[in-house]
N, C-alpha and C positions, 0 to 999 in steps of 0.2 A: 683494274678499274672498279671503283666502288659502285654500288647499286644505284645510288642517287645520281651519280654522274652519267651512268648508262641510261637511266630513265630520262634524264634531261636531254641527252643526245637523241634518243629515239623519238621523243615527243616532238622534236623539231623537224623530223623527216616527213616527206610527202608520202602519199599512199604507195606510189611506185617504189620509192626508196625503202619503205617498210617491207614490201614484198621481196625485194632483192636481199635485204638483210635477213629476212626469215629464211630464204632459200640458202644463203651462205651458212647460216647457223645450223640448219638441218643437214647440209652437206658435211659440215664439220663433225656433227654428231654421228652421222653415218660412217665417216672415215674413222672416227674413234672406235666405233663398234667393230669395224672391219679389222683395225689394227689389234684390237683386243682378241679377236678370234684367231689371228695368225701369229701374233707375237705377244710378249709380256708387256703390260703397261706399267709405268712407274707411278702414274697419278690417276687413280680411279675417281677422284673427286671431280674430274672434268665432266663426267656424265651428268652429275647433279647441276653443275654450273651451266652447262649448255642447255639442259632441259629447262632450267629457270629462265635463261635468256629467251628461249623460244616462247615460253609463257608470257614473259614481259612484252615481247614484240607483239604477240597476238592480242594482249590486253590493250595496248596502245592503238593497234589497228582497228579493233572493234569499237573503241571509244570515238574514233574519227568517223 
């Protein structure tokens, strides 16, 4: 998903849906960290992508 598509999608979400999306993204980031600690990851760029998603969701949430 491209950044602009993602931003358009989260801009349409309600405050409760934004909190849920933020929780899901943070859980995915935690799971990625856990997998990296226990096994070898194939795609380390997921860290950066998930952190940016969290930041984008927080930006939209704070603007509402």
